[in-house]
TORNUBA-420840 format. One record per residue: residue in one letter; x, y, z of N, C-alpha, C in turn. Coordinates in steps of 0.05 Angstrom, whole numbers, plus 5000, padded with zeros to 4 digits. Each point is the difference from the previous one (the first is absolute). Layout:
residues N
AXYZXYZXYZ ...
This chain:
residues 679
M740745432775501750175017499349945030 R502149955015499749935029501650195016 P498750175017501650185017501549845022 L502550075004501649875020500650185024 E500550254995500750195022499350284992 L498850155019499250284995501250175022 C501550204992501250195019499150284992 L498850155019499050274994500650185023 E500550254993500750215019499050274990 G498550155018498950264991497749974981 F498649775000497949944981497450005015 T498350204996497350045013500449985030 S498749805013500149985029502549865011 F501749904982502549875008502350204999 R500250175021502150215000502749875004 R500249815018502649875005500249764982 E502549904997500549774983498649755010 Q498549874983498649765006500849794979 R500449755009500849794982498249765004 L498849904979498149785001501149784982 D500249765012501149764987497749814992 F499649974974497849824990501249744989 S502649955003501249774987499049745011 E499249995025499149755013497049985000 L498550194987497150005000498949924974 D497849855001498649914975497450154998 L498249955019497450145001499850155026 F499650264998499950175024498050234996 A499250125022498250234999501250235015 I499550244991501050255014497650125013 T500150025027497750105016501050245016 G498150165009500750235017497750204999 A500250195019498050215001500150194976 T497950154997500050204977502250205004 G501550044978502250195001502649885010 A500049745005502449875011502149964978 G499150014974501949984978499949744985 K497649865000499749754985500250054970 S498550204991500150064972502650124992 S501350135019502650134994502149794992 L499849765012501949794993499749924971 L497549974991499549944972500850234982 D499450255009500950234984503150014999 A501349925022502950004999501149804980 M498849764998500949814980499550114972 T497650124996499450114973501950224993 Y500550185020501850224995502949904994 A500949805015502749894995500249894972 L497949874990500149884974499650204977 F498150195003499350174977500450305006 G500750085025500550285005497550165003 T497749875002497550145003498049825013 T497850115010497849845013497450094989 T497949845005497350074991498950235015 R500850045025498950215017501350274995 S502750004996501450264998500850064972 G500149814982500850054972503050065001 K500750214985502850094998500950185023 Q498250085018500650185022501349835023 V502649974998501449845020500050145027 S499950274999500050155026497649925018 D497849914987497749925016500649745016 L501949854991500749755013502050035024 A501450235000502050055021498650045027 S501349915021498950055027499850305005 Q498150085017499650285005502550125013 G501050224987502450135010502549874992 S499949784985502449864992500850104972 E502650044996501050094974501449774985 N500149765011501349774987498149775001 L500149844979498349764998501749784987 K499749765011501649784989498349755002 V499849854977498649754999501849804985 Q500349775012501749794987498449745001 L499749874977498549754997501849794987 R500249775014501449774989497949804992 F500049914975497949824990501349804982 A498549784995500949784984498149964977 V501149944977498549924976501249744990 G498649785004501149754994502249935020 S502449944989502349945017501850245003 A499450224987501750245001499050195022 Q501950135013499350205021500950284991 Y498450195006500550284993499650185025 R501350234999499650195021499950284988 V497850145005499650274990499950195023 T501450224999500150215021499350264988 R498250145012499250274991500350205023 R501250234994500550215019498850264989 W498850155019498950264993500950205021 R500850234991500950215018498750264991 F499050155020498750264994502050214992 R499350154979501650234993498050224992 P500850255006498050224994499250014971 K501949974982499450044972499049744988 S501549795001499249744989501049785019 P498149835009500949785017501949814986 E501649875016502049814990498949725001 N500049864978499249724999502349834990 K500549795015502149814992499049715002 V501049844982499149725000502449824992 I500049775010502149804992498749725001 L500549854978499049734998502449814999 E499949805018502249815002499049714997 S501949834992499449724996502049835016 W499049795013501749835016501349784982 Q502650044996501549814983502649935012 N500549745001502649905011500650105028 G498050035016500450075028500450305004 V499650174980500350295003497750134985 W499450255009498050164986501350154977 E499049964976501050134977498050214990 T500950244994498350224992499049954971 L497350024997498849974973499450274988 G499650215016499550264989499550205022 T500550264994499550225018498350214988 S499449984975498250204986497149935006 I498450205005497249955007498549874977 V500550094976498649894976501049724995 A502749965001501149734995499149805021 V500150085025499149825021497049934997 Q498450204993497149954996499649804978 N501450034977499749824978501049725008 T502249985014501149745008498049865019 I498950145020498149885018497549904986 E499050164980497749924985500749744984 Q502449994990500849754985500249775020 I501150045024500349785019497349905009 L498250195007497449925010498149924978 G500550094976498249944977497550165002 M499950235014497650175002500850285007 D498350194993500550285007498450075025 F500050275006498750095025497149944999 D498650064977497149964999499349715003 T501549824987499549725002500649905029 F502150105012500749925028497850085019 T499050254998497950095019497349874994 R499649904976497549864994500149715006 A502349874994500149715003501149915027 I501850165012501449925025498850145025 I499950264999499050155023497550154993 L497849935014497550144996500150275014 P499650224986500250275013498050035023 Q500950165020498350045023497450144992 G497849915011497450114994498549844978 K501549884982498849844979498849745011 F501349895020499049755011497350035013 D499750215016497550055013497850074979 E500850164980498150064979499249744985 F501949824996499649754986498049825016 I500449995027498449835017497150105001 K499750275004497350115005498550074974 G501450014977498750084975498349774989 D498350084981498449794987501649854979 A498649824986501549834981501350164978 S498450194989501150164977502450175010 K499750105024502250175011502549835005 R499649755010502349825005501349934973 R498449954980501149944973501650234990 E499050255004501450234990502750045015 I499949955027502550025015502049794991 L499049754996501849794990501250074973 R498350124983501150084974502150215002 Q499550195018502050225005502549885012 L499749825020502349905014501749824981 A498649834985501449814982500750124974 G499150254994500850124975498449884976 F497549915005498449884978498950204981 E500550275005499050194981501149954972 I502449904999501249954974498549794985 F498949805016498549794987497350114989 E498850185016497650134991500550164975 Q502250144999500750154976500549814977 M501449785006500549804978497349884991 R498249965019497449894992498550194981 K500150265007498650204983501350014973 E502750015000501350014974499549744984 A499949775014499449754986497150014988 N498150115016497250034990499950184976 E501450235002500050174977501249874975 L502349865004501249854978498149784990 A498649875018498149794992497850134983 K499050235009497950144984500950074972 L502550114999501150064973500249764983 L501149785012500349754985497349894992 K498150025018497349904994498750164977 Q500450275001498950164978501449934974 E502749965002501449934975499049734990 R499649815018499049734992497250034988 E498250155013497350044989500150134972 M501850204997500250134975501049804978 V502049835008500949814980497849804994 E498549925020497849814995497950134982 R499450255005498150144983501050014971 Q502650074998501250004973499849734987 L500649795015499849734989497249934992 T498050095017497349954994499150154975 E500850264998499350164977501449904975 L502449915003501449904977498749754988 S498949845017498749754992501849854979 A502249935009502049874982498849754987 P500449974974498949774985501549755008 T498749774993501249755006502149944978 A501549785005502149934980498749914974 D497749865001498749924975499050244984 E498850195015499150254986502450154988 V502250025015502350134989501049864975 A500149745001500949854976498150044977 Q497350005006498150054979500350274988 K500350205018500350284991502650034983 R502149865008502550014985499649894972 S498649774999499549884973498350194983 Q497950125013498450194985501750244992 L501950095017501750234993501749934976 L501249755000501649924977498350004974 S497649895003498349994977499350284990 L499450185020499450274992502450144987 E502449955011502350124989500549914971 Q499349744994500349914973497950124982 Q497750075011497850124984500250304999 L501950125014500250295000500250124972 P501749904982500150134973497250004987 Q498649775002497349994987498250205014 F500250015027498450205015500650284991 D502550064995500850274992498750074973 R500249814981498750064974497050025002 A498849825016497250015004499150255014 I501750095019499350255014500150244982 V502050004981500150224981497550014982 K499249764990497549984984497650085017 A500049895025497750065017499950295006 Q502350135003500050295005498850164978 K500649924975498850144977497049955000 A499349745004497149945000498750145023 L501450035023498850135023499550304993 D502050124987499650284992497550034983 E499749824979497750024983497449955016 E500149805018497749945017499350235018 E502150135010499450245017498650214984 Q500950044975498550204983497149914996 L499849734994497349904996498350025025 F501349945023498550025026499250295005 S501750184992499250295004497750074982 Q499949894975497850064982497449875011 I500449765010497649865012499050165024 A501850095016499150165023498650254992 R501050124978498650254989497349934990 W499849764987497349924990498149955022 I501049885022498349945023499150265013 E501750205001499250265011497850124983 L500349984973497950124982497449855004 R500149745003497549855005498750095026 Q501650055020498950095025498750274997 E501350184984498850264996497449984984 L499949814981497649954985497849905018 A500649825017498049905019498950235018 K501850175008499150245016498150174984 L500850044973498250174984497349874996 N500049734996497549864998498450035026 A501249985022498650055025498950285001 S501550194990499250295000497650044982 S499749854978497750034982497449935014 A500049795016497649935016499350225019 E502150125012499550235019498850244985 M501150044975498950234985497149964992 T499349744995497249944994498250075024 I500949925023498550065025499850305003 L502150144995500050305003497950124980 A499949894976498150104980497149975010 Q499549765011497349955011499450205022 R501950045017499550195022499650274989 L501450074978499550274988497250024990 E499049794986497350014990498050045023 R500549865022498250035023500250285012 A502450104999500450275011498650214983 Q500049974973498650194983497049985004 A499149755005497149975005499250145026 A501750005018499350135026501050295001 N500750124977501150265000498150215010 H497349944995498050195008499850035030 L501249835014499850015029502150195010 Q499150235012501850205011501549905024 G498749835016501349905024502549834994 D499849884975502349824993501950154981 W499950264999501650154982503049965005 A500650015025502849965006501049724992 L498249805004500749744991500349984970 V498350134987500150004970502550134991 R500850225012502450134992502449825005 S499849875023502249815006500149774980 A497649904993499949784981500950104973 R499450254994500850104974503050024998 S501150105022502950025000501349724998 Q498749825015501049734998499749884972 Y497850074989499549914972502150104981 E500450265003502050124982502749865005 T500649965025502649875005500049724989 A497749865003499849734990500149994970 E498750204988500050014971502850044989 S501450195014502850054991501749745005 A499549875022501549765006499249784980 A497549994992499149804981501350054973 T500150264993501350074975502949925000 L501350065023502849935002500449705001 A498149855012500149725001499649884973 R498250124984499649904973502550034984 E501350245003502450044985502149805009 R500349965026501949805010499349724991 L497449944999499249744991500749954971 I499550214984500849984972503049954997 K501450175016503049974999500949735011 A498649915021500749745011499449774980 H497850034985499449804980502149994979 S500850244992502150014980502749885011 E500650085024502449905013499849705004 L497549915008499649725005500449844974 A499150124979500449874974502949974994 A501450235005502949994995501449805018 E499250015025501349825019499349714994 Q497549974990499249724992501849904978 Q500650194981501849924979502849935011 L500950185019502549955012500049745016 L497749955014499849755015500149764982 D498750024977500149784982502849954990 A501450234995502749984991501849895023 A499450095024501649905023499549705005 K497449924996499449725004501549844979 A500050104976501549854979503049995006 K500950235009502950015008500649835024 S497950005019500449845024500149714994 E498449924981500149724992502849934989 V501250204987502749964989502049995023 L499650185021502050025022499549825023 M498049834999499449835022502349825009 P501549884981502349845009502050175015 Q500550244989501950185014499050085027 I497450055002498850075026500349775020 K499649764989500349765018502849985010 A502050054982502850005009500550225021 R498750234994500450225019498749945027 E497749864999498849935026501849805015 D501249824985501949815014502450155012 A501050204984502250165010499150165025 L497550104999498950145023499849825025 A499149754995499949815022502749955012 A502049974982502849965010500950255015 A499250244989500850255013498750015028 K497549905001498650005026501549835021 V500949764990501649835017502550145009 Y501550124981502450155007499450235019 E497650134996499350225018499549905028 E498749775002499749885027502749935012 Q501749894984502749945010501450265008 R499750204983501350265006499050115027 T497449995004498850105025501149845024 Q500149744997501049835022503050055004 L501550044978502850055002500550285013 E498450194993500350275013499649975030 T498049845008499649965029502549865012 E500949794986502349865010502550185001 V500350174980502350195000499850195023 A497650105005499750185023500649865026 L499149755003500649855024503049955002 A501249934977502949955000501650255007 Q499150234990501450255006499650075030 K497649955010499550055029501849815017 N500149754991501749815014502950084999 Q500850114976502750094996500750235019 Q498150195003500450235019500349905029 E498249805007500349905027502649855004 K500949854980502549855002502350205001 I499950224985502350195001500050145027 R497650045012499950125027501249815020 F499349744998501249805018503049984996 F500750014974502949984993501650245011 K498850244998501450245011500249985030 A497849905013500249975029502149805008 A500149774985502049795006502850114994 D500250164978502750124994500850195021 K498150165010500750195022500949855025 E498549785007500949845023502749874994 L500549924976502649894993502250205003 Q499550254991502050215003500650065030 A497850015016500550045028501549775013 A499249754992501549775011502949994990 N500450094975502750014989501750215015 N498750235005501550215015500849905028 K498149875013500749895026502149784998 F499749834980501949784995502750114994 Q500250214983502650124994501250135024 G498250145017501150115024501149805019 A498549775003500949785017502649894989 G500249974973502549904989502350195005 F499550264998502150205006500849985029 R498049965018500749975028501749755005 V499149784987501649755002502850034991 T500350144976502750054990501650185018 Q498750205011501450185018500949865026 V498149845011500749855024502249794994 A499749874976502149804993502750144997 A500050244988502650154998501150065028 M498150085018500950055028501049745013 L498649784993500849745013502749924990 Q500750074975502749934990502250165013 Q499250235011502050175014500849885027 Y498349835011500549875025500549704996 S501049885021500449715000499649895028 P499049765003499749895027502849955013 G499850005026502549965015501349734994 G498449804996501049734992501749875022 K501949854991501849855018501550185018 R500950234989501750185015498350125024 L497550074994498350115022499549785021 E499549764990499649785020502549965017 Q502350014988502549985016500250225020 L499450254990500250235019498049985022 H497549914993498049965021500949795019 Q501349794990501049785017502250095019 I501750184990502350085016499350255016 A497650124997499450255014500249965030 P498849795012500349965029503049935007 L501349864981502849945006501750255000 L499350194981501550254999499650165026 M497450015009499550145025501649875023 E499949735001501549875021503050044997 F500950004974502850044995500950285009 Q498350204994500650275008500150025031 L498049875013500050015029502449855012 V500649774989502349845010502650154994 A500250124975502450154993500350245019 K497850135006500050225019501049915027 Q498949765008500849895026503049934999 Q501049894977502849934998501750255002 K499150214987501550255001500150115028 T497749985014499850105028501849835018 Q499849734995501649825016503050044995 Q500750064975502850054993501050255014 Q498250205000500650255014500349945030 Q498249845010500249925029502649855005 L500849824982502449855003502450184999 D500050184981502350194999500150175025 K497750085010499950165024500949835024 S499249735000500849825022503149964999 I501149974976502949964997501450255010 A499050234992501250255010499850035030 D497649925010499750015030501949805013 R500349764988501849815012502850095000 E500950114977502750114998500450235020 R498050165001500150225020500149895028 A498449805006500049885027502749865006 Q501149864979502649885004502250215005 H499950224984501950215005499750125028 N497550045007499550105028501049805020 Y499549744995500849795019503150005002 V501350034977503050015001500950245018 E498750224995500750245017499449945029 V497749885005499249955028501949795011 A500849804985501949805010502750125006 T500850194982502550145005499950165026 N497750145002499550165025500049825024 L498749764997499949815022502849905008 A501649944980502849915006501650235014 A499650244990501350235012499150035029 A497349975003498950035027501049785019 E500249754988501149785016502950065008 I501550104980502850065005500350225021 K498350204996500150235020499149905027 L497949835000499149895026502249835013 K501349844984502249835011502350185010 K500550214984502150185009499350145026 C497550095001499150135025500149805024 G499349764994500049795021502849955010 N501949984980502849955007501150235016 E499450254990500950235015498950005028 L497449935002498850005027501249785017 E500549774989501249795015502950075009 A501650114981502750085007500050225021 T498250194996499850215020499249895027 E497949835000499149895025502349835013 A501549854983502249845012502250185011 A500550224986502050195010499050135026 N497450075000498950115025500049805023 T499649754994500149795021502849985011 E501949994981502849995009500750245016 S499250244990500650245016498749995027 T497749895002498649985026501449805018 R500949784987501649815016502550135010 L501450144982502450135009499550205022 E498050144997499250195021499449855026 S498749774998499449845024502649905012 V501849914983502649915009501550235014 A500050224987501450245011498750075027 T497549975001498550075025500849805022 V500249744992500749795020502850045007 R501850064980502850045006500350245019 M498650204995500250235017498949955028 S498249815002498949945027501649805015 L501949864987501749805013502750135008 S500849905022502750085009501949774996 S502550065003502049794997499549795022 G499949754990499649775018497149925002 D498250154990497149925001499449784980 T498249845009499149784983498250124978 C500749924975498450114977497449854999 P497850155000497449874999499549884972 V501650074982499549914972501549734997 C502650025004501649764994500749855026 G499650125024500749875025502950015007 G501650134984502850045007500450235018 V502750035007500850225018500550234982 H498950225008500450254985502850105005 P501650034977502750095004500150305004 E502350094999500450285003498950134974 S499350245003498950144977502050044979 D502550055008502050054979500849754986 R499449795013500749754987497949904981 L497650114999497849934981500450154974 P499249864977500250144974498050235000 P500650184983498250234999497449924984 L497850105008497349954987499750174975 P498949884978499550174977497950205007 S500250214983498050215005497349904989 S498050065014497249924992498550244988 N498549934978498550224986497349874992 I498050055017497249894994498750184980 V499249874978498650154978497049975004 D498650234993497149995002498949854976 V498549795004498949834978497250074992 A498950215011497250074993499750064970 D502050154990499950064972500349754983 L501849835010500349754985497549835001 R498849995024497549855002497850124981 R499950275001498050134983500649954971 N502650014992500749934973499349714993 L500449825020499349734995497049964997 T498550155017497149994997499150104973 I501150234992499350114974500749814978 A502549885002500849814980498249764999 T499149925024498149775001497450074987 Q499050245006497550094987500350034970 V502350114992500550024971500049724987 L501449815014500149734990497249884998 Q498550045022497349895000498350124977 A500350264997498550134978501049894973 A502649984998501149894975499149724995 Q499849845022499049734997497149994991 I498450185012497250024992499750074970 V501650214993499950094972501049794982 A502249865009501049784983498049784998 T498649945022497849794998497850094981 E499350255003497950114982501050004971 G502550084996501150004973500149724989 K500849815017500049724991497249904993 S498150085018497249924995499050144974 A500850264996499150134976501249874976 V502649925001501249864977498549734995 S499449865022498649744997497250054988 S498750215010497350064990500150084971 C502050164992500350084972500649754983 Q501749835010500649764985497549824996 E498549975022497549844998498150134981 K499750265002498250154982500949984971 E502750034997501149974973499549724989 L500449805017499549734991497149964993 E498250105017497149974996499250144974 I501050254997499350154975501249864976 G502549895003501249864978498449764992 Q499049855019498449774994497350094987 T498850205011497550104988500550104972 L502350144996500650114973500649774981 K501249795010500549764984497349884990 L498149985020497349894993498650184980 T500350265005498750204982501349984972 G502649985000501449974974499149754985 E499749785015499049754988497250044989 K498350155016497250064990500150174975 V501850205000500350174976500949834977 A501949835004501049834978497849814991 E498449905019497849824992497950154983 L499350255009498150164985501150074973 Q502550074999501350064975499949764981 Q500549775011499849764983497249954990 Q498050035018497249974991499350204979 I500750255004499350214981501549944974 T502549925001501649944976498749764985 Q499149805014498749784987497450084986 I498550185013497550084988500450184976 V501750215003500550194978501949884979 E501349775007501749864981502550174992 T500950165018502550164995501150085027 S502650025001501350095025500550305000 Q499750124977500450294998497450155005 W499450065024497550155006500450185023 E498350205001500050205022497250025011 V499850045026497350025012498550244989 L501250234999498650244990499149964972 Q501749894983499349964972497749804997 L500149785016497749814999497450135010 Q500150165021497650135009499050204979 Q501750144988499250184978498849854977 D501249774993498949834979497349905007 L499649925026497449905009497950214998 T500750255010498050224998499450064971 M502050014983499550074972498449784986 L500749745005498549784987497249985011 K499650065026497349995011498350224986 E501150244997498650214987499449934970 I502049894987499649924972498049784998 D500249805018498049785000497250105006 R499850195019497450125006498850144976 Q501750164987499150144976499249804979 Y501649784998499449804980497349865007 R499649945025497449875008497750184995 E500350265008497850194995499450034970 T502250024984499750034971498949754988 E500849765012498949754990497049985006 Q499250095024497150015006498550194981 Q501250234995498850194981499849874972 F502149864993500049864974497849794998 Q499849855022497949795000497250134999 L499650215015497450144999499550114972 A502150134989499750124973499649784979 S501349775003499649774982497249895002 F499049985025497349915004498050194987 E500450265005498350204987500249984970 Y502549964990500449984971498549774989 E500249775013498649764990497050045001 N499050125021497150055001499150194978 L501650224996499350194978500449874973 Q501949824998500449864975497649824993 Q499049875021497649844996497650174992 K499750235014497950194993500450104972 F502550064993500550104973499449794979 N500849755005499449784981497049964998 F498650025023497149974999498850234984 A500950255006499050234985500749974970 L502549894994500849974972498249794987 A499349795014498349794989497250124995 I499050155020497450134997500150194976 Q502150164998500250194978500249864973 A501549784999500249844975497349894993 A498549905021497449884995498150224989 K500050235014498350234991500850094972 Q502750004995500950094974499149804978 Q500249745007499049804981497050024996 E498550055022497150044997499550254983 Y501650215004499650244984500749954971 Q502149864994500749934973497949814988 D499049815016497849834990497650174993 A499450205017497750174995500550174975 I502550104996500650154975499749824976 A501049755002499849814978497149944994 E498449965022497249944996498650244987 S500650245010498850244988500850034971 D502649954994500950024972498649794983 R499749765011498649794985497150074994 R498750125021497250094996499950234980 Q502050185001500050224981500449904972 Q501849804997500549884974497549874989 Q498649855018497549874992498050214991 L499850225017498150214993500750134974 Q502650054996500950134975499549814976 S500449755004499449804979497150014993 C498350005021497150014996499250264985 V501150235009499450254987500950004971 N502449894995501049994973498249824983 A499149785012498249834984497450154994 L499050165020497650164994500550214978 Y502350125002500750204979500149874972 K501149765000500149864974497249934990 I498349915019497349934991498550254990 T500450235013498750254992501650164980 E502249874988501750134981501150265011 Y501049985025501350225014498350255002 Q497349955003498250225005499149985030 P499450235011499049995029497649825002 Y500249855022497949805004498350095024 A497450034995498150085022499349755016 N500250025026499449775017497149934998 
């Protein structure tokens, strides 16, 4: 991740909007006095990406400038060749502050919105960066205070800080779990080794030899059964004989005791004689009395011993007879006893085998219990993995169903993206064309109005010229009449001043008689002031009409020029519109289209494509999780199958040992003719 531009406003010490451009920087350092806001820039980047910081946590209000109720941070960054822009806004509210976020991507020269939901944007950013907040603050930005602690701390402290920053606790936990698992596996291995040692499995030659012996014994079993029956009868007789012999031995022991008692009685008699000799001694009276009592006791014991001796002699004689009979019978039963001894030797061998097999059965049962415990644990792990696997499969199916509801924009969206700037330009040019058409219509109306006004002004000008000419003619006629009247008056004055015969100063002739002169016309001098005033007014009106006519003509010319200019511009605009229409038609491959419909289609397809992309990302994540859980499930299934096989092998081994033990016990029962056998 590479920051390109950071814009923040109302963030800690940056009350006003500040914009920092990192696009041209590779390696740089942020320096400044304490409290200048160095750490705030890193906090702003962290807040823009994850909506929280290491210093404030989720309390965004702590990041706002003092007294500010609004906060805004915008970060533009690049990941690989893709550029993204995330903007976060916070506004204070009494009940619950308002948080807004928008994530955009730079595509085809425009910023396209990737999400506006806080949770969705957070997940998208984590996917883009490939790390969450904890990993970012541990691997990218070292929290404030940790660096100083890391520099000044000892080696163990630095290692602990590195473990905390890098998140190595999980490896420590994995190490502990691995050690525990290793201990369990080691114990299991040692137990198996002990079992193998205790089992002391025979070699292949020994097994073959034992099998041959077993076949031989199985062939001899009927003979053994008959011999065992005979031996059992002989054994019963021998047991009776043994009991008689034991009784005889007891009688001999009693006789020996009686013989020993006779010697004691002799000693007691001698002591009695000595006691009687010393009876006269009063000092030994008590001793004598004691000896007497002892004597009496000894005498009674001797009498009883004599009786027992006699009885023992008689019993001994009887037992001797029985012994002789038993010896004779024993000589007869010696072959049977020999066979019985052989059977007992075989029974001893079977007993040893039974003891060993009982030990092996106990070990096999113990191994079976351990295997079933391992199998249950593996089955439990398999069930958990299966539940997770089924859940992931359900999520994959659900996301796949959602993915089927959407479809990518495809060629149509590419066409609409391609014509989007053309549509904007087309709308602008069409709007200009409409405006220019309105201007042209207005110019035509202005020109027609100017022409109409010019016609009226020209008419007024012609009327003014006519009136001016008329006034001029009237003035000239009046002035000519006044001149003639003045001349006549002058003539009359000269005539009146001349007498008959006077030389005329005008013509130089002789003035005739008055009655001989023609009469003079009457003179009437008209006042021309009004006519002059009318002429002046007519001249002014004409001048004004000429000015208005000139202005009207100029206005018509101006309107014509403007109309021509607007017409040319409108023609160019129409050509541009036609060109844009042709380009759009070529791209969309149809001439039947409308700008509004295309824009609506673009908005709709962009939204559908965005939903499809988001759902596709969710499907990829769900598929990845499904594959991982499937691998874990397959691994757990393999472990469970292995444990189940081990458990079944243990059951088979235990059953085999039980069968061997039962066979051995049955063989013992056959040897003892199904009588209890004392170990």
